[in-house]
N, C-alpha and C positions, 0 to 999 in steps of 0.2 A: 301382293301385286307380282304379277308376273313378269319377268323378262327375257330376251333370247341370250341364250348362253353365248351364241356367236357374235353377237357384237361385241362380248369382252375378250375373245380369244385373239388377241394381240402379241406381238413378240413374244409367245410364248404364255400370257397371262391367262391361265382359264380360271374359271369358277374357282377351283382346288386352288389354285395358286394367290388367287386375291383374298380367299380366307385366310391361308398360312400367312400372308401379309396383316392381314386385319389382327392374326393371334399375335404376331411380332409387335407391333405396333401397343396392343395392350399390357404386352408383356412389359413392353418398354416403360409405359406409364406408372405399373404396379411398381418397377422395381424402385420408384421415388421412397415409399415408404419402407422397404425393406432393406434402404441402403446401410451400411455399415455391419455386415456380418464377417468382415475379415480384417484378421490383427496380423500387425508386421512386427516383429521382433524391437526393430528399428523406430517406431514411431515416438514420438514423444506424446506421453498419456499427462493428465490434466495433474496429477497428483507429482509425479516425476519433474514435470515444470514448477510446482509448486517447491518441490526439495531443494531443486538447483538453485533458483531464486533466493532461498532462506539461506542456501549454504554459501552462495557467493554473490550476493548485489553487495556491490560496496557502500550504496546509501546506510543500509543496516548495519554493515559490515563496522561503518564510521561511527554509529551511533551506539553500539554494543562497545566500541574503544570509548567513547564519552563517557559512558558509564561507569568505565571501570577509570577512569579518571577521577571521576567524582567521589570514588570509593574511597582516593588514596587522600581526601580532603579533611576527614574527621578528626584524624589521628593529631592530623598538623596544627588546625586551629585551637585543637583542646589541650596540645603543648604548653610548658611555658616558655615565653620569650628566650630567645639563648642568652644565658649570661654573658658577661662583659670581664674579660680580664685586662687591666692595665699594668702600664710602667710608666713610673713618673719618675723625674731626678729633679730633688727639690734644694733650692736654697742653694745652691752652688754660688761663691764668690767668684764676680769680674774678673778680680785683680789677677785672682789665682788659680781658679776652679779646683782648689786642692778640696778634698770631702774632710780632713780633718783640721781647717783652719775655723769655721764656725759649727756651733753647736747643733743647729739645724738643718746644716746641710745633712742629706739622707739621698738614698735610691728606695725607692716604693715600686712594691707591687700591689697590686689592689685587686677587689673581683668585686662583682655588683650583681644583683640578679632582682629582677622588676615581678611583681606577683600582684594579679589581678584581684580584685576584692572577692572573697570565695564566694562559688557560683558561678562566675559571668564563663569559665574556661567551657566546663560543664555546658551551658546554654550555646556556645557556640559550636561545641563538639556537635549535640544534639539536632541544631538545624543544620550543619551540614550532613548528618547523619538523612535525615529528611531530602535534602538534595540528592543525595545516591539514590535514596530510596526512589524517586521520584525518575530521576535519569534511568532507571533500570525501567518504571514504569511505559516511558516513552519508548524503549525499544519494544518492549511488547506491542505499543502502538505501531510503530513505523512496522514491525512484522504483518500485524495485521493487515494494515492497506497496502502492505507487499503483496500477499495473499492476494489480498481481490484485485488487486491492479493484474498477476499474473493468471489469476483464475477470469477475469472478464476479457483479456487480450486473446487467452487460449479460445476460450466460447466464441470469440468473435471470429479467429482462426477459423474455427469450427463450421461456426456456420458459411463463411467464404468458400470454404471447401465443398461444403452439398451444395453450394451457389451454382458453383462451378460443375460438379457431379449434375444440379440439373438442367444446365445449360448445354451439357454435353449430350445427356438423354434427349431432350430436346431439339438439337440440331440433329440429331439422327433420324427423330419423328418425321421433321421438315423434309428433310433427303427422302424419306419415303413418300411424305405428300409430294414431292415434286417428282416423282417417278410415277407415283398415280397420277396426277395432273397431264403429263407427259401422256401417260399411256391414252387418258381419256380424249388430250387434245387430237393425236394422233388415230384416233379410232373416229375422230369426229364428234364425240360427244362430249366434249368439253372445250374450254376458251384456251386462248396464249394468255393469257391475261391472269387465269389461273395459275400458271406455269411463273409469271414472273411475279404477279404476289407471293407464292414462297420462295422464289427467290430472293426478294427482298426481303421478308420473316428471316430467311436463314443469316442473310446480312446482317440484320438489328442484331441477331444472337451472337455472332461472330465477334461486332464490335463491343456487345455486353461484356463477354467473354476476356478482351483485353482491356476494358476499363476493372473487372472484378481479380484479374488477375494482378494489376497495378495495386490495388488495394490490400489484396492479400500480402504481398510484398512489405507493403508498407508497415500494415499489422505485424506480421514475422520479425521485420526489425523492431518495433518496439517491446515485442515478446523479449527476441534476443539481447535488448540492453538491460531490460531487468533479471534475466540470468545472466548477464557479464558474458554473455559468446560472442560471438565477430556477427557484426552487424547485417552480414551478407548468409551467414552460417542457414543453411534448408531447414527448416522443419517441418515434418512428416508428424500429421495427426490422425490416431487412427479414426477408421470408418465403425467401429463399434464404440458404442456410449451407452450410458444408461438414460433412458429415458423417463426415467421414473421421477415423478417431480411429487415431494413430498406434502404432506398437509401441514401447517404451521398452527403453532399453539396460539392463544390469544394476545392481541398486541399488548394488553397490560402485564402478561407473563412475559414478554421481550422486553418491556421497560424495566421489570424486577431485575431480569437477569444483567440487562446491560447496569443496570446501578450496582449489582455487584462484582460484575467482570469486565466492564468496559475499561483499557487499561486507559485512556485520558481522563477520565473519570475516576481513577486512584489517583493518578496523578496530580489531580489539581487538590484532592482532598489532602494529599501531601503536602501540596504548596500551602494550602491553609494551614496545616499544622508547622510549618517551619513559618510562615508569617508571624503565626502567634509566638515560638520561642524567639524570634527576632523583638518581637513587641516587649518580651519580659525583658530581655537582655538590652534593650534603651530602656527599661524603667532601673534596670540594674546599674546602667551609668551613672545614674544619680550617687552613689556609692563610689568612696575614692578608691583608686590603686596606691600601691604599696612599692616603694623600693631600698631592698635591703643591700648595705654593702660593708665592705671590713677592708682593711690597707695595713701593710706592714712597711714600717721604714726603717730601711738600715742603715747606723751610723758607723763612723770610726773615730778614732782619736780619743784625749781622753779629757775628763772634765777640768773645771779650776780647781787650783791647790785647796783651795775653801772646801769643795765637795770632794775631790780625789776619785781615785779609780776610771775605769774606761766607760767611755758613756753608753749608755743603755740604748737599745731599738724601740722605735716606735708601735706599737699598735691602735688601729684607730677603726671605731664602730660607727656605721652610719643609718640610718631611718627615713626616707623620705617618705611622706603622703602625699598625692596627687589630688588636689582639691577641686572640684567641679564649681568653680567661682563663675562661672558663667552660664550656668543651666539653664537660666530664661532663653537664653540667644542659642545654645547648642543642646544638651540633653532633652530639654523640654521639647526644643522642637524634632527632635530625632525621634520621641515619644509620639508625636503628632504625626509625624511621618509614616511611622510603621503602623501607626492606626488606621491610615488612609490607605496603607498596602493591604494590608488584613480585609478590610472592607473591598476594594477592589477586587480582590482575588475571591471573595466568596459571591462577589458578583458575576463573577467570570465563572465560578462552578454553575450557577444556577442559568447561565447562558446556555453551557457547555452542554448541562444535560436537556435542555429545550432543543438543541441542535443533535443529539443524540436519537431522541425520540423522534425528532423529525426525520431522520435518515431512516430509523427503523419504519415507523409507519409510511414514509415514502417507496422504501423495499417492499414491504407488505405487499403494499397497492400494485405496482409492478409485477410485482410475483404474480400474485391470485391474476391480473389479467392476462401474464403470458399464460398462466398455468390453461386458464380456461378457451385461449385462443388454440393451445397446441391442441386439447382434445378435439375442440370443434373441428378444426384444420384435419386432423388425424382421422377420427369416426366418420367426418360429415362431411366437410365442402370436398377435401381432395377425393374421395372415394366416388362420391358423386358427380363432380367435375369429369372425373376419369370415365366414367359410366358416359356421362355427356357426349365426351371426346370419341369415344367408340360407337357411339348412337350417329352420330354425325360424320363417321368416317363412312359408315357401313351407308347410311343414305345417300353420301356423294357418292360413292360407287356405284349406284343404281339412281343415279341423277335426281333422287329426291331432296338433298339440300345442296344448296349452294355453296363454293369454296369459300367466300367471305365468311359464310357461318360457322366453317369447319376451321378456318386460320384462325377467326375469334375467340371460340370454343377452346381451342389448344392453347392460344395465348392466355386465356383467364385461367387456364389448367398450371401452366406454368408458372404465373403470380400466387396461385394459390400454395403450389408445392414450393415456392421461395418462404410464404408467409408461415410454412408449417414449418421448416427450419429455424427462420428467425423468431418463432416462438418460443423454440426451446430454448435457442440459444439465448433470447431476454429473459427466460424464466432461469434459468442457470445464472444469467451474470446478477439477476435481482439478489439471487439466493445467497452468491459470493457476498454483496455488498449488506445483506444483512447479518451475518455472518461477522462482518467483520464491525457494523454497527452494535452488535450485542455483545460482542468479546468471545464468542464461540463458533468454530471452525465448523462444527455439525451442528444443523438445527435437525434435532429429535423430535 
């Protein structure tokens, strides 16, 4: 189709200037997929965010201290009860309170020690050791969940940065459209409504920019809290990231990995061992405990003339046996209680295992979907939409395409660009969930 160059020579806009503008617009669009080629030393990378959170997060620190506290328990419960030393004043006459008046008057010092039935202390210590091991597994679980949250928040922030970048690029494009529409309107080749429509779409982008900035601010606050930093701390993320999305093992392999490595499953397994030990201890409580004692009585004065000599001191020994006399209502009931608790934890393990497998399957599904979408948008939809916008722009300049279709094509491209970055963010977040679900920080 032929057109008159003279019709385009307005305010210095020659055909060469139109071509230059078209190149600029196409270049702006192409920059969407190439974003992220600059690196700043002050930016917060994903791994740096994880390292800071693992080092400084107060909830994780709290769980570590809890684990240390549990580690101090086994030796306590595995030790004998503290012995008792007693001091007694025996058989003092109330008329004189003299030590040498009566032969049974004495001052005593005693020592007693409780001795649980053999094996009870060992079982108590073993159960406490299992509790401490379980607390250690819980620390690992909290750490995994913290890493998952940090990575998820980081990638949401990354998506919002790319969204803001995309909005900025599209604002520049719409400003170019406004310029083109004004030129065409001034030459009598366009309509005033084209100018107004482009200005309206630019205002919509400005509004969207305000909303996205607010969302980003809130997301940054969440990440700062996880890293135990001031909520208002400014977070700068890098533009350059790895866009490589790894292939995953079969789900059954991930299930097996989780069975071996997921801390929460390890914790429940240890709880089962602890419950078994406490059940053994409850059975052992049917056997009696013992108490040994000794007292030494010091006397003064002399024996009767028939016996003669000074009064001898006394030494007494004592053995006590704690008889489980009410076994039917106490010890036997305790055995039943511990049996029910053991069965409860076994059901808990079955339930937790199902939950973990559900987390794995859900994360795999989301990851595969996002991975396919990212590839589709990156290699197909976005480039095609860019070509469509370029073609529409060229057609609009020669009045072969109406402005409404041009705007629609640009809005469509804008939405596809956002979906492109959203797919990458969703895939990385799903991968973080998968790593937490299997107990592995990296899926190879």
